[in-house]
N, C-alpha and C positions, 0 to 999 in steps of 0.2 A: 587223432587216429586216422591213418591213411585208409581210404576205401580201395580195396584191391582192384587193380586194373583200371582205375578211374583216371589216373595220371596220364595214361597214354593218350586219352582223348583230349585232356587239357593241353598237353604238349602239342598234339597234332593240330589243334585249332587255335593254339596260342591264347588260351583263356586261363588267367590266374584266379585262384581262390585260396582262402585260408583253411588250414587243417584244424583250427581251433573251433570250440563250441561257443557260439554267441547267441544266447536266447534273445528273441525279439523278432518282430515281423516287418519293421520299416523297410529294410533293404530288399527283402524278397518281394514285397508288394510293389515297390518301385520297379524292380526287374520284370515281374510278371506283367505289369501295366505296359511296359515297353514292348512286350510280346503279344499284346491284345488279350490278356487275362485268360489263358487257356484253362486255368483251374476251374472256371465256371461253366465249361461246355457240357459236362456230363453230370448225371445224378451220382452223388457220392455218399458212401457209408464210411464214416470216419471213426476209427477205433483207437481209443486211448485208455491207458490203465497200467497198473504196475505189472500184472501178470495176466495171461490169457489173450493178449492181443493177437499173437501169431496163430494160436489155435482157433480163435474165433474167425479170423480171416481164412484159415484153412477150411473150416466148415462152410463159410460163405462161398468160397471158390468152388467147392465140391457141389454145393446146392445149385449154384448158378450154372455150372457145367452140365449137371444132370437135367436141368430144365431148359437147356438149349439157349441160354443167354450168352451174349458176347460181353465179356467182362475184362477189366484190367485191374492190376493190383500193384501197390507200391509198399514194400515192407523193409524192415531193417533189423539187425545188421545183415550183411551178405553172408551166405553160407559158404559159397565157393569164391565168387567175385561179384563185382558190381552188376553184372548182367542178370543175376537171379533176384535182384531187388525190384526190378520192374518186369512184370509179366503180363502177357496178353493171352487169355484163355489157358493159363497155366504154363505157357511157353516163355522162356527167357527172352528179354529184349535182344534184338540182333545188333550187330555192329553197324549195319546200314542205318537202322533206326536211331542209334546213338549218334552217328555222324550227322544225320539230318537235323537232329535237335541241336547239336553243337554248332552247326553251320548257322542256324537261326540265332543262337545266343551270341555268336561272334558278330553277326550282322547288327544285332541290337546293342552292341557295345557293353556286354556284361562283365568283361574281364576286370578283375580287381574289386568287384562290387560285393561278392558273396563269400560265404564259407563253403567248404566242400559239400556239406549236407544240404545247404540251401541250393547250391548249384544242381545237385542230383535231384532234388525235389522239383526244380524247374524242368529238368530233363524229362522226368516222369510225366509231368503235365503236358509237355510238348509232344511226347510220343503218343500219348493217349488222345490228344486233340485231333490227331490225323485220322482216327478210327471211329467207326459207327458203333460205339459201345452202349450197351443197355445200362450198365452200372459199373462204378469204379470203387474199389476197396482201398482205403488209405490207412496205413498204420502210423500213428504218431511216433516220432523218433524218441523224444524224451519229454515227459510232462504232457503238455497239450496247448495251453493258452498261448505260450510264447514259442512253441515249436513251429518250425518252418512249414509243416504240413497244414497248419491251421489258417489257411488263406482263402478257403471257399466262401462265397456269399451264402450258400445254402448247403446243408448236408444233414443226414441223419447221424446223430452221435451214438456211439456205443462205448460204455465203460464197464468192462468185465470185473475189475477189482481195483482196490486202492490200498497200498501198504507202503512201508518205508523203503525207499530206494533213491539213488542219485541225490543224496542229501546235500551235497555241495552246490547243486544247482537249484533244487526244488524246495529245500527247507528240511528241517529235522523233525517235523511233527506231521501226523496224518492230516491235520487241518490245513497246514501250508501246502502239502502235496495235493490234497483234494482241490484246493483253489486252482492249481495248475490244470488238473485233469478236467475239472468242471468247465474250464474256459473254452472247450471245443463246442459247447452248445451254441446254437445259432438262434437269433430272435424268432419267436413263434415256431420253433422247430420241435423235434422229438428227440428224446433220450431213451435208449434201451439200456437199462441199468442192471448190473449183476448184484450179487449179495455183498453189501458193504457193511462195515461197522457203523454204529450210530454216529460216532464222531465224524466219519467221512460223509455220511448222509446229510448232516447239518449244512455243510458247505455246498454240497451239490444241490440241495433243496433251495438254499438261498439264491444261488445263481439261476436256478430254473424259474423261481418266482420273479426275479428281476427281468428275465428275458421272455417270460410267458411261454415256457417250454413244457410240453406234455411229457411226464415221466412214465415210462412203461417198465415196471419193475419186476424182476425175477421173484417168484414165489408170492407175488401179490397180483400182478396183472396176468402173468403166464407162469407155467410150472412144468416140471418134468417129474413124473412119479411112476415107478414100476415100468420104466422105459416107454412111458406114454407122455407125449407133449400135448398140453392144452392151452389155448389162448382164444377165449371167446368161442366162436363156432369152429375154430381150427383144432382138430384133434388128430394127431398122428401117433399110431401105436407101433409097438415092436421096433423101437429105435435102439440100435446097438453099435455105437461108435467103436472103431478099432483102436482109437487113441486111448491109452490106458489111464485110469484114474477117475475118481468120482467127479472131480472138478471139471472134467471134459463134458459131462452131461450139461452143466450150467453153460459152458461156452457154446455147445451145440444149440441149446435153447435160445441163447442170445442171437445167434446167427439166423436161426429160423424166423424169429420175431422181427429182426431187422429187415429181412427180405419181404416178409408180409407187409410191414409198414412202408416198404418201397413200392408197394403195389403189385408185387409178383404173386400170381396165383400158384400155390404149391400143390403138388400131387403127392399123396401119401406114399405110393410105391417108389416114386423118384426120391422123396426125402429119405426113405429107408435105405435105398441104394447109396445115396450121396454120403450119408453119415458113416456108412461102413467103409467107404472109399477114402474119406477125408484123412489126411495124414500131414505131419509137419516135421521137417528135418530138424533134428536136435531136440525133440520133445518126446522122451521115452520112445525114441526111434530105434526099432530093431534093425541092427546092421549085420549081424551074424547070429548063428544059433546061440542064444543066451548072452548076447552082447548088445548093450543099449547105449545110445547117446541121450543125455538129458542136460540141457543147458541151464540147470537151476543155479541162480546166482544172487538170490536175495532171500529174505526171511520167508515170504509167502511161497515162493517157488520151491524152496527147500522143504517147507512143511508139506506141500503137495506131493513132492517126490517121495518123502518118507511115508506118507499115507498110502501112496500108490504101491510102494514096495510091500508094505504090511498087508494090503489087500490082495496083491497079485502073487507075491512070492513069500508066503508066510513060513514056509519050511525050507527055503533055499539059503545057502551060504552066499552072501553078497560081498563081492570084491569091488571096491571103489578105486578108480583112477581119477585123480583130482588135480585140476589146475585152476587157480582163482586169481582175479584181479585184486590188487592191493587196496583199492578203495571200497571193497566189499566187507561185510561183517563176517569175516572168516571164522571167528571164534563161535558165533552162533551156529554157523553152518556145520562146523566140526562136531559140536555137541549133539546136533540133531542126527547127523549121519552116523555118529558112533553108536547110536541107539539101535541101528539095524545092520551095522557092518560086521563082517567077519575079518576083513583086512583092508588096508589102505596102501595105495601107491601114490606118492606126491611127485609132481612133475614140473620141471622148469620148461616154460614154453616161450616162444619168441614174440613177445608183445611188450611195448614200452611200459605198460602198467601191470605186468605180471608180478604176482607175489612170489618170492623165492620159495622153492619147495622146502628148504630147510626151516623156514618160519612155520609152515604148516606142520611139519614133522615135530618141531619143538612143542607146539601147542596141542597136538593131538594126544588124547589120553588113552587111546587104544593100544594094546600090546603088540598087535600084528600090524606093523607099518614099515615102509621103506621109502627111499628117495630114488627117483630116476633123474639124473642131472640134465638130461637133454631129451626133448620130446621125440627126437629122431631115434632114441634108443629104446623106445617102448616096444614091447612085443605083446600083441594081443592074440591070445590063443583061444580057440573054442574050449569051453570048460567041460570037464567031465563031471559025472555025478550030479548033474543039474545045478551046478554052481552058476551064479549070475554075475557078470561083470557090467558095471555101470560107469561110464565115462562122463564126468560132470564137473561143474564149477563155473565155466565161462563158455559162451558160444564161440569166442575167438579161439579158445583152447580146442574145442571140438572141431572147429574148422581146420586147424593144423593137423589134428589126428586123422580127419577124413582125407585130407590130401595125401597123408602118408599111406593110408590104407589103399587108396586108389592107385598111387604111383608104384 
């Protein structure tokens, strides 16, 4: 999958890279070593997991900003284009910063060594190396252990959740997938752990024991109850995140704990302000009156979306506009969404792995359903009578619709 607007830099600086996904760290470690290992300059909080990664980093970023820290972040996929994947204090990386990183990579002879995502990961570390950052937030692209972000000598690991996803790369069981996620833990390090199933915990605990890692676990070491966070002597009351859904309270608590373990002294009023401000593009993101984007694309995130709808919109008509990638469990997703839907609109969108809208239409059991053959033909109107429209299924699909709404 091509990273939007990345090729122009590759072409400008005559650096080739492959668009394929190749799990493994050998090539990127060689490349980073040629550049003086920029990945080891700053303190890093590394977030891997099936769901909750982006939300946890959104909370981390809001907390860091409110406490006056200078911070960087590297996340994926892009929402608009490659520039929003690397941010400094919440601002997208500039063309000048990208050019400077590419110039260094050209000088080090990296052309032809890496995949696109590996190359972008190197860019992120080169951009951040130049700056006096207090902390860096890194989101694993896929899995963890063999993901190109897993190259730091030291980092605090955060795993919000583990469930079935990317089975063609990570395996088809929770145990296999947990092995990949657990791989981000570093020797003698720390892991901030969300609520996992027992089968996932077995693999995580095994890895932690082998590496002498301290596990700081949600609802054991720290908790959030009645909007009050507690972790040892740290007690923060009256926390009300604007991001919708009960699961966001867990992601918020993980972020607070990770910053505490990074040595950041947190102030209650600043924490309260930060969690109210924290937001994430494409996660129950309100884009117009009663219109939301939510990139739910696997079992756990669909479950969270449906739970959020039941909590937040119990008496509203819910209209879904859906575009899904063909390698996702779309049957499961349809069955869950049918439980809360008043109608469906299935859409063909411009992605090499997009599932045809006709397939979704065929397998949907709901009576109120229709097909829009081209994403450019979608008309999103403000709903009357408090009806709610939720655009969901794939972040790539959401990105296309976002561009249409802006243009």
